[in-house]
C-alpha positions as CSV (number, residue, x, y, z in Angstrom):
1,M,100.6,-0.5,12.7
2,G,103.9,-2.0,11.6
3,R,106.7,0.0,10.0
4,D,105.8,-1.2,6.5
5,S,102.2,-0.1,7.0
6,A,103.2,3.3,8.4
7,R,105.7,3.8,5.5
8,R,102.9,2.9,2.9
9,A,100.5,5.3,4.7
10,G,103.1,8.1,4.6
11,A,103.7,7.4,0.9
12,D,100.0,7.4,0.2
13,R,99.6,10.8,2.0
14,A,102.5,12.2,0.0
15,V,100.9,11.1,-3.3
16,G,97.5,12.5,-2.2
17,I,99.1,15.9,-1.3
18,R,101.0,16.0,-4.7
19,D,97.7,15.2,-6.5
20,A,95.8,17.8,-4.6
21,S,98.5,20.4,-5.2
22,A,98.5,19.6,-9.0
23,N,94.7,19.9,-9.1
24,V,94.7,23.2,-7.2
25,H,97.3,24.6,-9.6
26,A,95.2,23.5,-12.6
27,A,92.0,25.1,-11.1
28,L,93.9,28.4,-10.4
29,A,95.3,28.3,-13.9
30,A,91.8,27.9,-15.4
31,C,90.7,31.0,-13.4
32,A,93.8,33.0,-14.6
33,A,93.1,31.9,-18.2
34,A,89.5,33.0,-17.9
35,R,90.6,36.4,-16.8
36,G,92.9,36.6,-19.8
37,E,96.1,36.2,-17.8
38,R,97.7,33.6,-20.0
39,A,101.3,34.0,-18.6
40,A,100.0,33.5,-15.1
41,A,97.9,30.5,-16.2
42,E,100.9,28.9,-17.9
43,Q,103.1,29.4,-14.8
44,L,100.5,27.9,-12.5
45,L,100.2,24.9,-14.9
46,I,103.9,24.4,-14.9
47,R,103.9,24.5,-11.1
48,G,101.1,21.9,-11.1
49,L,103.1,19.7,-13.4
50,Q,106.1,20.0,-11.1
51,A,103.8,19.1,-8.1
52,A,102.5,16.0,-9.9
53,G,106.1,14.9,-10.3
54,D,107.8,12.8,-12.9
55,P,107.0,9.9,-13.3
56,G,104.2,10.0,-10.7
57,L,100.5,10.8,-11.2
58,P,100.3,10.3,-15.0
59,A,96.6,11.2,-15.1
60,S,97.2,14.6,-13.4
61,R,100.3,15.2,-15.6
62,L,98.2,14.4,-18.7
63,E,95.4,16.8,-17.7
64,I,97.9,19.6,-17.1
65,T,99.9,18.8,-20.2
66,I,96.8,19.0,-22.3
67,A,96.0,22.4,-20.7
68,L,99.5,23.6,-21.4
69,A,99.1,22.5,-25.1
70,T,95.9,24.4,-25.3
71,L,97.3,27.5,-23.7
72,G,100.7,27.3,-25.6
73,A,102.4,30.7,-25.6
74,S,103.7,29.9,-29.1
75,P,102.9,27.3,-31.7
76,D,106.2,25.5,-30.9
77,T,105.4,25.4,-27.2
78,A,101.9,24.2,-27.8
79,T,103.2,21.5,-30.2
80,A,105.8,20.4,-27.6
81,Y,103.2,20.0,-24.9
82,A,100.8,18.2,-27.3
83,E,103.6,15.7,-28.1
84,A,104.3,15.3,-24.4
85,A,100.5,14.6,-23.9
86,R,100.6,12.0,-26.7
87,S,103.5,10.3,-25.0
88,L,101.7,10.3,-21.6
89,I,98.6,8.8,-23.3
90,E,100.7,5.9,-24.6
91,Q,102.4,5.5,-21.2
92,I,99.0,5.2,-19.5
93,V,97.7,2.8,-22.3
94,R,100.7,0.5,-21.6
95,A,99.9,0.4,-17.9
96,V,96.2,-0.4,-18.3
97,G,96.5,-4.2,-18.9
98,D,93.1,-4.6,-20.6
99,D,93.3,-4.2,-24.3
100,E,89.7,-3.0,-24.8
101,L,89.9,-0.5,-21.9
102,A,93.3,0.7,-23.2
103,S,91.9,1.2,-26.7
104,R,88.9,3.2,-25.4
105,F,91.1,5.3,-23.2
106,R,93.5,6.0,-26.1
107,S,90.6,7.1,-28.4
108,S,89.0,9.3,-25.7
109,A,92.3,10.9,-24.6
110,L,93.4,11.6,-28.2
111,A,90.0,13.0,-29.1
112,E,90.3,15.4,-26.0
113,L,93.8,16.4,-27.0
114,Q,92.8,17.0,-30.6
115,S,89.9,19.1,-29.7
116,S,92.0,21.1,-27.2
117,A,95.5,21.4,-28.7
118,P,96.9,22.3,-32.1
119,A,97.8,19.6,-34.6
120,P,101.5,18.7,-34.8
121,T,103.4,20.9,-37.2
122,Y,106.6,20.4,-39.2
123,T,108.7,22.7,-41.3
124,T,110.2,22.2,-44.7
125,A,112.1,24.7,-46.7
126,G,111.0,27.5,-44.5
127,S,107.3,26.7,-44.7
128,R,105.3,25.5,-41.7
129,H,102.8,22.6,-42.3
130,T,100.1,21.3,-40.0
131,T,99.2,17.6,-39.8
132,S,95.8,16.2,-38.9
């Protein structure tokens, strides 16, 4: 195995470890949320997001970001994570390269987000409004 191959193998292992760590944190967060431990679940999800890295592992980051939007400690936090998830969806769409597949992914991902997370909100003259 040459140096380049060894370097790629090491990088692949590192990505695999980060992905596994993100997935384990998401699973533990789901357990904590099921027990009603929302703060613990949120912290586990944040650690999972950190493990996924930025900009690496967009699919893991999307899954965790949608979970954070769903769990949102406050409406503002939930909305911020929902907006971050929408941004990740568009990032993934741009990387797909096949228009039909990208369109199907966008539709499915946005439907998942919409069913899981709150609609975006905005404030005018002291009143809070929800968009659909």
